[in-house]
C-alpha positions in Angstrom: 0.0 0.0 0.0 2.7 2.6 0.7 4.2 1.9 -2.7 0.9 2.3 -4.4 0.3 5.6 -2.5 3.7 6.9 -3.5 3.0 6.0 -7.2 -0.3 7.8 -7.1 1.2 11.0 -5.6 4.0 10.9 -8.2 1.5 10.5 -11.0 -0.4 13.5 -9.6 2.6 15.8 -9.3 4.3 14.8 -12.6 2.1 17.0 -14.9 2.6 20.0 -12.6 6.3 19.7 -12.5 6.4 19.4 -16.3 4.3 22.5 -16.7 6.5 24.5 -14.4 9.6 23.4 -16.3 8.1 24.3 -19.7 7.3 27.9 -18.7 9.5 30.3 -20.7 12.8 30.0 -18.8 15.6 32.5 -19.4 19.3 31.9 -19.4 20.5 34.9 -17.5 24.0 36.1 -17.6 25.4 37.3 -14.3 25.1 41.2 -13.8 27.9 43.1 -15.1 30.3 44.5 -12.6 30.0 48.2 -13.1 33.2 48.9 -11.4 34.9 46.9 -14.2 33.3 48.9 -17.0 35.4 51.6 -18.6 33.6 54.8 -19.0 34.3 56.8 -22.0 33.3 60.3 -23.1 33.3 59.4 -26.6 30.5 59.9 -29.0 29.1 56.6 -28.0 27.5 58.2 -25.1 27.6 57.7 -21.4 25.8 54.5 -21.2 27.4 53.1 -24.3 30.8 51.4 -24.6 33.0 51.1 -27.6 33.0 47.7 -29.2 36.6 47.2 -28.2 35.9 48.1 -24.6 32.9 45.7 -24.5 35.1 42.9 -25.8 38.0 43.6 -23.5 35.9 44.3 -20.4 33.2 41.5 -20.9 32.1 40.0 -17.7 32.1 36.3 -17.0 28.8 34.5 -16.7 27.8 33.7 -13.3 25.9 30.5 -14.3 24.4 29.0 -17.4 21.6 26.4 -17.9 22.9 23.8 -20.3 19.6 21.9 -20.6 16.2 22.8 -21.8 13.1 20.6 -21.8 10.2 20.4 -24.2 7.2 18.1 -24.1 6.9 15.6 -26.9 3.8 15.4 -29.0 2.8 19.0 -28.0 0.7 20.8 -30.6 -1.2 24.1 -30.5 -2.0 27.1 -32.6 1.3 28.8 -31.9 4.9 27.4 -31.7 5.7 26.2 -28.2 8.2 28.3 -26.3 11.1 26.1 -25.3 13.3 28.7 -23.5 15.0 32.1 -23.7 18.6 33.1 -24.2 19.8 36.4 -22.8 23.1 37.9 -22.2 23.8 40.7 -19.7 25.6 42.6 -22.5 22.2 43.3 -24.0 21.1 46.8 -22.8 17.8 46.4 -24.6 18.8 48.8 -27.3 18.4 46.2 -30.0 22.0 46.3 -30.8 22.6 42.5 -30.1 21.5 39.7 -32.3 21.1 36.1 -31.2 22.1 33.2 -33.5 21.2 29.5 -33.1 22.9 26.5 -34.8 23.1 22.8 -34.3 20.5 19.9 -34.4 17.2 21.0 -35.8 18.2 24.7 -35.8 15.9 26.5 -38.3 13.9 23.4 -39.0 12.7 22.2 -35.7 13.8 25.0 -33.4 13.6 28.7 -34.2 15.1 31.6 -32.2 14.0 35.2 -32.0 17.2 37.1 -32.9 16.2 40.1 -30.9 14.8 38.6 -27.7 16.5 35.2 -27.7 13.3 33.2 -27.4 13.5 29.6 -28.7 10.4 28.0 -30.1 9.7 24.5 -31.3 8.0 24.9 -34.7 7.3 21.1 -35.2 5.7 18.4 -33.2 8.4 16.4 -31.4 8.5 12.6 -30.7 10.9 11.4 -28.1 10.8 7.9 -29.5 12.3 9.3 -32.7 14.9 11.6 -31.1 15.3 12.1 -27.4 17.6 15.2 -27.3 19.0 17.9 -29.5 22.4 19.6 -29.1 22.5 23.3 -30.2 24.8 26.2 -30.0 23.8 29.8 -29.3 25.8 33.0 -29.8 25.3 36.8 -29.3 26.7 39.0 -32.1 26.6 42.7 -32.9 23.5 43.5 -34.9 25.3 45.7 -37.4 28.7 44.1 -37.7 27.7 40.5 -36.9 30.8 40.3 -34.8 30.5 38.0 -31.8 30.2 39.7 -28.5 31.1 36.5 -26.6 32.1 32.9 -27.4 29.4 30.5 -28.5 27.5 28.5 -25.8 26.4 24.9 -26.3 23.3 23.6 -24.7 20.9 20.6 -25.0 17.2 20.5 -25.5 15.7 17.3 -24.2 12.4 16.0 -25.4 10.4 15.3 -22.3 8.6 11.9 -22.5 4.8 11.6 -22.2 2.9 8.4 -22.1 2.1 8.2 -25.8 3.0 4.6 -26.6 0.9 1.6 -25.6 2.6 -1.7 -24.6 3.0 -4.2 -27.5 3.4 -8.0 -27.5 5.8 -8.4 -30.4 5.8 -12.2 -30.3 2.1 -12.8 -30.0 -0.2 -14.5 -30.3 1.2 -17.3 -28.1 0.7 -21.0 -27.9 1.6 -23.2 -25.0 0.8 -26.7 -23.6 0.4 -28.1 -20.2 -0.4 -31.7 -19.1 -3.9 -32.3 -18.1 -4.6 -33.1 -14.4 -1.7 -30.8 -13.4 -1.6 -29.5 -9.9 -2.5 -26.0 -9.0 0.1 -23.4 -9.9 1.8 -25.4 -12.6 3.8 -23.1 -14.8 2.4 -22.9 -18.4 4.6 -20.2 -20.1 5.5 -16.5 -19.8 4.9 -13.6 -22.2 6.7 -10.3 -22.7 5.4 -6.9 -23.8 7.5 -3.8 -24.7 6.8 -0.1 -24.3 8.5 2.5 -26.4 8.2 5.2 -23.7 11.1 6.3 -21.5 11.7 3.5 -18.9 13.7 6.0 -16.7 11.4 8.9 -16.5 8.1 8.4 -14.7 6.0 5.3 -15.0 5.2 5.5 -18.7 7.1 2.2 -19.4 6.3 0.4 -16.2 4.1 -2.5 -17.2 1.6 -4.5 -15.2 0.1 -7.7 -16.6 -3.4 -9.1 -16.1 -5.7 -11.7 -17.6 -8.9 -10.4 -19.2 -10.2 -13.8 -20.4 -9.2 -17.2 -19.2 -10.1 -17.1 -15.6 -10.6 -19.1 -13.4 -8.4 -21.6 -15.2 -5.2 -19.6 -15.4 -3.5 -16.8 -13.5 -0.6 -14.5 -14.3 2.1 -12.8 -12.3 1.6 -9.0 -12.7 5.2 -8.1 -13.0 6.9 -11.3 -14.5 4.0 -12.3 -16.8 4.4 -16.0 -15.8 1.2 -17.8 -16.5 0.2 -20.7 -14.2 -2.7 -23.0 -13.8 -5.4 -21.6 -11.4 -7.4 -24.8 -11.2 -6.2 -28.3 -10.3 -6.9 -31.4 -12.4 -8.1 -29.9 -15.5 -9.4 -32.7 -17.7 -8.4 -32.8 -21.4 -11.4 -35.1 -22.1 -13.7 -32.3 -20.8 -12.0 -29.4 -22.6 -8.8 -29.6 -24.5 -8.1 -26.0 -25.5 -8.3 -22.7 -23.7 -8.0 -19.1 -25.0 -6.4 -16.6 -22.6 -6.5 -12.9 -23.3 -3.5 -11.1 -21.6 -3.3 -7.4 -21.0 -0.2 -5.3 -20.4 -0.8 -1.8 -19.0 1.8 1.0 -18.4 1.8 3.7 -15.8 2.1 0.8 -13.3 -1.4 -0.3 -14.1 -3.0 3.0 -12.9 -5.8 4.7 -14.5 -4.8 6.8 -17.5 -2.2 4.3 -18.6 -2.2 2.8 -22.0 -2.6 -0.9 -22.5 -2.0 -3.7 -25.1 -3.4 -7.2 -25.3 -2.4 -10.5 -26.8 -3.9 -14.0 -26.9 -2.5 -17.3 -25.5 -3.9 -20.6 -26.7 -3.3 -23.2 -24.0 -3.7 -26.9 -25.1 -3.9 -29.6 -22.5 -1.7 -32.6 -23.4 -3.0 -36.1 -22.7 -2.0 -38.4 -19.9 -3.2 -41.9 -19.3 -5.9 -41.2 -16.8 -8.8 -43.2 -18.4 -9.1 -47.0 -18.6 -10.3 -48.8 -21.8 -14.0 -49.6 -22.0 -15.6 -52.1 -24.3 -18.4 -50.6 -26.4 -20.6 -53.5 -25.5 -20.4 -56.3 -23.0 -21.5 -59.1 -25.4 -20.4 -59.7 -29.0 -22.0 -62.2 -31.5 -20.2 -63.6 -34.5 -20.9 -66.5 -36.9 -18.4 -68.4 -39.0 -18.7 -71.2 -41.6 -17.1 -74.4 -40.5 -14.9 -74.6 -43.7 -13.3 -71.2 -43.1 -9.6 -71.1 -43.9 -7.2 -71.1 -40.9 -6.0 -67.6 -40.0 -9.2 -65.9 -41.2 -10.5 -63.0 -39.1 -13.8 -64.0 -37.4 -14.6 -60.6 -36.0 -13.4 -57.5 -34.3 -14.0 -56.1 -30.8 -12.9 -52.7 -29.6 -12.4 -51.1 -26.2 -12.8 -47.4 -26.4 -10.3 -45.2 -24.6 -10.8 -41.5 -24.1 -7.1 -40.9 -24.1 -5.2 -40.5 -27.3 -1.9 -41.7 -28.8 0.1 -44.3 -26.9 -2.1 -43.7 -23.9 -5.0 -45.3 -25.7 -3.1 -48.3 -26.9 -4.5 -51.6 -25.6 -3.6 -55.2 -25.8 -6.2 -57.9 -26.2 -6.2 -61.5 -24.8 -8.6 -64.4 -24.5 -8.6 -65.2 -20.8 -11.3 -67.8 -20.6 -13.9 -69.8 -22.6 -14.3 -73.1 -24.3 -12.6 -72.0 -27.5 -9.2 -70.9 -26.3 -7.5 -73.6 -28.3 -9.4 -72.8 -31.5 -9.3 -69.0 -31.6 -6.7 -66.3 -31.0 -7.0 -62.5 -30.7 -4.4 -59.9 -31.9 -4.3 -56.2 -31.5 -4.6 -53.7 -34.4 -2.3 -50.8 -33.4 -3.9 -48.5 -36.1 -7.6 -49.0 -35.3 -7.1 -50.1 -31.7 -9.2 -53.1 -32.4 -8.9 -56.7 -31.2 -9.1 -59.1 -34.2 -10.3 -62.7 -33.5 -8.8 -65.3 -35.8 -9.2 -69.0 -36.3 -6.3 -71.2 -35.2 -7.7 -74.7 -35.8 -10.4 -76.2 -38.1 -14.0 -76.1 -37.0 -16.5 -78.9 -37.3 -20.2 -78.1 -37.2 -21.1 -81.7 -36.6 -18.8 -81.8 -33.5 -19.6 -78.4 -31.8 -21.9 -75.7 -33.0 -20.9 -72.7 -30.8 -18.2 -71.3 -28.6 -18.0 -68.7 -25.8 -14.9 -66.6 -25.2 -14.0 -64.0 -22.6 -11.7 -61.3 -23.9 -9.8 -58.7 -22.0 -8.5 -55.3 -23.1 -5.7 -53.7 -21.0 -3.7 -50.4 -21.5 -0.2 -51.0 -22.6 1.3 -47.8 -21.0 0.2 -47.3 -17.4 0.8 -44.0 -15.6 1.5 -44.9 -11.9 0.2 -41.5 -10.8 -3.3 -42.6 -11.7 -3.1 -46.3 -10.7 -5.5 -45.5 -7.8 -8.3 -44.9 -10.2 -8.7 -48.6 -10.7 -7.5 -51.3 -13.1 -6.9 -49.9 -16.6 -8.5 -52.9 -18.2 -12.0 -54.2 -19.2 -13.6 -57.5 -20.2 -16.3 -58.6 -22.7 -17.9 -61.9 -23.7 -17.8 -63.2 -27.3 -20.1 -65.8 -28.7 -19.1 -67.6 -31.9 -21.7 -69.7 -33.8 -20.4 -72.3 -36.3 -22.5 -72.5 -39.5 -22.8 -75.8 -41.4 -21.1 -76.0 -44.8 -21.1 -78.6 -47.5 -17.8 -80.2 -46.8 -15.8 -82.5 -49.1 -15.4 -86.2 -48.2 -13.0 -87.1 -45.4 -10.8 -90.1 -45.7 -10.3 -92.4 -42.7 -6.5 -91.7 -42.8 -4.5 -88.8 -44.2 -2.2 -91.3 -46.0 -2.3 -95.0 -46.8 0.5 -97.6 -46.9 -0.1 -100.8 -48.8 2.1 -103.9 -49.4 1.9 -106.4 -52.2 4.2 -109.3 -53.3 5.7 -109.0 -56.7 4.3 -112.3 -57.7 0.7 -111.3 -56.7 -1.9 -112.5 -59.1 -3.7 -110.1 -61.4 -7.0 -108.6 -60.0 -6.0 -109.5 -56.5 -7.0 -107.0 -53.8 -4.0 -105.0 -52.5 -5.8 -102.9 -50.0 -8.8 -100.5 -49.4 -9.4 -96.9 -48.7 -12.5 -95.5 -47.0 -14.1 -92.0 -46.9 -17.3 -90.4 -45.6 -19.3 -87.2 -46.0 -19.0 -85.3 -42.7 -22.2 -83.3 -43.4 -25.4 -84.2 -41.6 -27.1 -85.0 -44.9 -24.5 -87.5 -45.9 -23.9 -88.2 -49.5 -22.6 -91.5 -51.1 -18.9 -91.5 -52.1 -17.4 -92.6 -55.4 -13.7 -93.5 -55.6 -11.3 -93.2 -58.5 -7.6 -93.2 -59.3 -5.8 -90.0 -60.5 -4.3 -91.5 -63.7 -1.7 -88.8 -63.7 -0.1 -90.7 -60.8 -0.6 -94.1 -62.5 0.3 -93.6 -66.1 0.9 -97.3 -66.8 -2.4 -98.2 -65.2 -1.0 -100.9 -62.9 -3.8 -100.6 -60.4 -7.6 -100.4 -60.4 -10.1 -99.3 -57.7 -13.6 -100.3 -57.0 -15.7 -97.1 -57.3 -18.1 -98.1 -54.5 -16.0 -99.7 -51.8 -12.5 -98.3 -52.5 -10.8 -101.7 -52.9 -7.5 -101.4 -54.9 -6.6 -104.3 -57.2 -3.6 -105.2 -59.3 -4.0 -104.6 -63.0 -0.5 -105.6 -64.3 2.3 -107.7 -63.0 4.8 -106.1 -60.6 8.5 -106.5 -60.5 10.3 -105.4 -57.4 13.6 -105.3 -59.2 12.2 -102.6 -61.5 10.3 -100.5 -59.0 10.0 -101.0 -55.3 7.5 -98.2 -54.6 4.4 -97.0 -56.4 2.7 -93.7 -55.3 -0.8 -93.1 -56.5 -3.6 -90.7 -55.6 -7.1 -91.8 -54.8 -10.0 -89.3 -55.4 -13.2 -89.4 -53.4 -16.2 -87.5 -54.9 -19.6 -86.8 -53.5 -22.3 -88.3 -55.8 -24.8 -85.5 -54.9 -22.3 -82.7 -55.5 -19.4 -83.5 -57.8 -17.6 -80.3 -56.9 -16.9 -81.7 -53.4 -13.8 -83.9 -53.8 -11.0 -85.0 -51.7 -7.6 -86.6 -52.4 -5.4 -88.9 -50.5 -1.9 -90.3 -51.3 -1.5 -94.0 -51.3 2.0 -95.6 -51.2 2.3 -99.2 -52.4 5.4 -101.2 -51.5 6.3 -104.2 -53.6 7.5 -107.0 -51.4 10.3 -109.3 -52.7 10.0 -112.9 -53.6 12.9 -115.1 -54.6 12.6 -115.0 -58.3 16.2 -114.2 -59.3 19.2 -116.6 -59.2 22.5 -115.3 -57.9 25.4 -114.6 -60.3 28.9 -113.2 -60.3 29.0 -109.5 -59.3 31.1 -108.8 -62.3 33.0 -110.4 -65.2 36.0 -112.0 -63.5 39.2 -113.1 -65.3 41.9 -114.7 -63.2 45.6 -114.8 -63.9 47.8 -117.7 -62.8 51.6 -117.5 -62.8 53.6 -120.4 -64.2 55.9 -120.3 -61.2 53.0 -120.0 -58.7 52.9 -121.9 -55.4 50.4 -124.6 -54.3 47.6 -123.2 -52.2 48.0 -119.7 -53.6 44.8 -117.6 -54.0 44.3 -117.0 -57.7 41.1 -114.9 -57.5 38.5 -113.8 -55.1 35.0 -113.6 -56.5 31.7 -112.4 -55.0 28.1 -112.9 -56.0 25.0 -110.7 -56.4 21.3 -111.3 -56.3 18.7 -108.9 -57.6 16.3 -110.1 -54.8 16.3 -108.5 -51.4 15.7 -111.1 -48.7 14.7 -109.9 -45.3 17.7 -111.5 -43.5 20.2 -110.4 -46.2 22.1 -112.5 -48.8 23.8 -115.7 -48.0 25.4 -117.6 -50.9 26.6 -121.2 -51.2 29.4 -121.9 -53.7 30.2 -125.3 -55.2 31.9 -126.9 -58.2 30.2 -129.0 -60.7 30.0 -132.6 -59.7 32.4 -133.7 -62.4 34.8 -130.9 -61.3 34.8 -131.8 -57.6 38.0 -133.8 -58.1 39.6 -131.2 -60.2 43.4 -131.7 -60.0 44.3 -128.1 -60.7 42.0 -125.9 -58.6 39.9 -125.8 -55.5 37.5 -123.2 -53.8 37.2 -121.8 -50.3 34.2 -119.9 -48.8 35.1 -116.7 -47.0 33.4 -115.1 -44.1 32.4 -112.1 -46.1 30.2 -114.2 -48.3 32.9 -114.2 -51.1 34.8 -117.1 -52.6 38.5 -117.7 -53.1 39.9 -119.9 -55.9 43.2 -121.6 -55.0 45.8 -123.5 -57.1 46.4 -127.1 -56.1 49.9 -127.4 -57.5 52.7 -125.5 -59.2 54.4 -125.9 -62.5 51.6 -124.7 -64.8 52.9 -124.3 -68.4 51.1 -122.0 -70.7 52.7 -123.7 -73.7 50.8 -126.8 -72.8 47.5 -125.0 -71.8 47.0 -121.3 -71.8 43.4 -121.0 -70.5 41.4 -123.0 -67.9 37.6 -122.7 -67.4 36.3 -123.3 -63.9 32.4 -123.6 -63.6 31.1 -122.5 -60.2 27.6 -123.1 -58.9 26.1 -120.2 -56.8 23.0 -120.8 -54.7 21.0 -118.3 -52.6 19.2 -118.8 -49.3 15.7 -118.2 -50.6 12.7 -120.4 -50.2 12.8 -122.2 -52.4 16.5 -121.5 -53.2 17.7 -120.6 -56.6 21.1 -121.2 -58.2 23.1 -120.5 -61.3 26.4 -121.6 -62.8 29.0 -118.9 -63.6 32.3 -119.8 -65.3 35.6 -118.3 -64.2 38.3 -117.9 -66.9 41.8 -118.6 -65.6 44.7 -117.5 -67.8 48.3 -118.8 -67.4 50.8 -116.0 -67.5 54.5 -115.5 -67.4 55.5 -113.7 -64.2 58.6 -112.4 -62.6 60.4 -114.0 -59.7 58.4 -111.9 -57.3 55.0 -112.9 -58.9 54.4 -109.9 -61.1 52.5 -110.8 -64.3 54.6 -109.8 -67.3 53.0 -111.5 -70.3 49.8 -113.5 -70.9 49.6 -113.1 -74.7 50.2 -115.9 -77.3 53.6 -114.4 -78.5 55.1 -115.4 -75.3 55.0 -119.0 -76.3 57.5 -118.6 -79.2 60.1 -116.6 -77.2 63.3 -118.3 -76.4 63.6 -119.4 -72.8 64.9 -116.5 -70.7 64.2 -113.7 -73.2 62.8 -110.7 -71.5 60.2 -108.2 -72.7 62.9 -105.5 -73.0 65.0 -107.7 -75.3 62.0 -108.4 -77.5 61.3 -104.7 -77.9 64.9 -104.0 -78.9 64.8 -106.8 -81.5 61.6 -105.4 -83.0 63.1 -101.9 -83.2 66.1 -103.2 -85.1 63.9 -105.0 -87.6 61.9 -101.8 -88.3 65.1 -99.8 -88.8 66.5 -102.3 -91.3 63.2 -102.2 -93.2 63.3 -98.5 -93.5 66.9 -98.5 -94.7 66.1 -101.1 -97.4 63.0 -99.2 -98.6 65.0 -95.9 -98.9 67.8 -97.6 -100.8 65.5 -99.2 -103.4 63.6 -95.9 -103.9 66.8 -93.9 -104.5 68.0 -96.5 -107.0 64.8 -96.4 -109.0 64.8 -92.6 -109.2 68.4 -92.7 -110.5 67.6 -95.0 -113.5 64.5 -93.1 -114.7 65.0 -91.0 -117.9 63.7 -87.5 -117.8 62.2 -87.5 -121.4 60.3 -90.3 -123.2 61.9 -91.2 -126.5 59.9 -90.4 -129.6 60.6 -93.7 -131.3 59.2 -95.7 -128.5 55.6 -96.7 -128.5 53.9 -95.7 -125.4 51.2 -98.2 -125.9 53.7 -101.0 -125.5 54.5 -99.9 -122.0 51.0 -100.2 -120.7 50.8 -102.6 -117.8 47.6 -104.5 -117.2 46.2 -104.5 -113.6 43.6 -106.8 -112.4 42.3 -104.5 -109.6 39.7 -101.8 -110.3 40.2 -98.1 -109.9 38.3 -95.7 -107.8 37.3 -93.4 -110.6 38.5 -89.8 -111.3 39.3 -89.1 -107.7 41.3 -92.3 -107.2 44.9 -91.1 -107.5 46.5 -94.3 -106.0 45.0 -96.9 -108.3 48.1 -96.8 -110.6 51.6 -95.3 -110.7 52.1 -92.6 -113.3 55.8 -93.4 -113.2 55.1 -96.8 -114.8 53.7 -95.1 -117.9 56.7 -92.8 -118.1 59.3 -95.5 -117.5 58.7 -98.6 -119.6 61.4 -100.4 -117.7 59.0 -100.5 -114.7 57.1 -103.4 -116.3 59.5 -105.9 -114.9 58.0 -105.2 -111.5 60.9 -103.4 -109.9 58.7 -100.4 -109.1 56.7 -100.8 -105.9 52.9 -100.3 -105.8 51.7 -97.4 -103.8 48.3 -98.8 -103.1 49.6 -102.0 -101.4 52.3 -102.6 -98.9 55.4 -104.4 -100.1 55.7 -108.1 -99.3 59.2 -108.5 -97.9 60.5 -112.0 -98.5 63.7 -111.6 -96.5 62.4 -111.2 -92.9 65.0 -112.5 -90.5 64.1 -115.7 -88.8 64.0 -115.0 -85.1 61.3 -117.4 -84.2 61.9 -120.9 -82.9 61.6 -123.8 -85.3 58.1 -125.2 -85.8 56.4 -122.0 -84.5 53.9 -120.0 -86.5 53.8 -116.2 -86.8 
């Protein structure tokens, strides 16, 4: 209160002080000291001094006002008097002239050159220019010589409250969380006033709220806006418009004011639980709906927004928890119920579920308001559909022996119509899976029969597809895979696993293993293969070879003695009987070829061909190759020698007196036509001497009659 009283008194006296200051003040020079004035009896007169005397005997000023004041925005019919300049040298005889220069001299401020009165001839604005610096000087009226030095002074424009406060950044926007406590800071605003903040209260601002109460309040001096009511609810009202006023003169009457608006938006907090729109939902679904299909949607409404409204959905109870599931749609905030397992109208016609919606983001400040969740009941009715036939098994496995008789029953498939109004079923084979038509099926009872013989050794498995079709509705069909396994019977005799050929060294030892053989059987007995080996009855007492059964189901052939001679017998044939363990057992005879070979001392086979018989005893393979190379070299030398000799005896030109026709040689072989260039030798026609047969034929190899005899007597080539 004391401060307010002082402000009121100051506001009351301020205009009076300003008026008193603006009265025509005078700048007086101190009175001239008469004792310092030089009197002169000159023609200037007694009361007049010469110019030189006035200059030399000028008195000092006692004091000078260096500031003048003028109210801004003053306007009237006459120019406003700012002040008066006067010097004590002025006797009032109009001999002194006052001159004014500086800021605004002549344009804004005008001086009476006789009296020194200064007037403002224009309306002044302190906010444009607060002060003016001018210079005044007194000069002689006639000679314009200065009577004293120039004097500088300042004219200040006195502020008046002519500018209202302004909010330069308005209008304003701010947010504050809903349910905030009383006095929560929202924002602050700032206004500016162009008036002088130093002089008076023209720029002293006080803030207040014109609109927006009782929801918000404002600090008068700091302009901080706060909530004035606790627990404002966004769901009740989200946006508020606040009108703020800034008033100068400290808010007193007569001051100017400016206003702005502030829009306050309440931001959301999770203070509301989800709530289902209805407590009971009804849905119906066909029994043949595809798995994963959406059955229906439920929604729990939440008055909050954004993440505060997000809810998760769960099935917490009911008789269909295993058949259905519920997922959350984050965009629509819905709960989508989907099918997890197939439905069967004939088994169960309806289901009841209890679903729950719960907020994802919980604000602990509002947990006391209760659980942020809600429940609802969902009833799902299953509708009957015309379903395709259902096989008694998803797959079938049948077995049949490969020697089964034609038209024998292999197995049977069964199917039924699951609908209440059951329809008869007709069976058929998908021939794309049985291109060779090896099987047939009875269309009425589903019995599968054999149409062609089976061979397990060609194909062990046969995979076919059986089709079941409703007779009343041919569009309702079902398919089932049927795997048929062909069982083995002993219908293949065993035989050698490969074509064996054994080699026996002449210098072999008695009891030496010549060859190990194994057998194979195309059949596949349950207990595996077990073979029996034996020699033909007439070969049991074979003096040369014997057999031995090995533990690995193979057979070893052994030599009974040594001293085999390939010159006497090169090849031995040993028939072997192989029997399986089937029921009944089957057997076959396979013959093993044993060839006698020449071997080194360490048992390495060196030669088994027929040429080895004619070689001298002790001649090695290397020696044989050397001999053959020498023979080939001699043949080449002989051929070159004969060819050179023939070319040397041939004449270059045929004699005219010889008859060419006499030199024609008759051949018994036929030529090959125009393209046959090797059927005859042109040299024979040119050289008649060639008729004696010395020239070799090019189309046949020469028959050498002088081959060296390197073979043993009595041997053939």
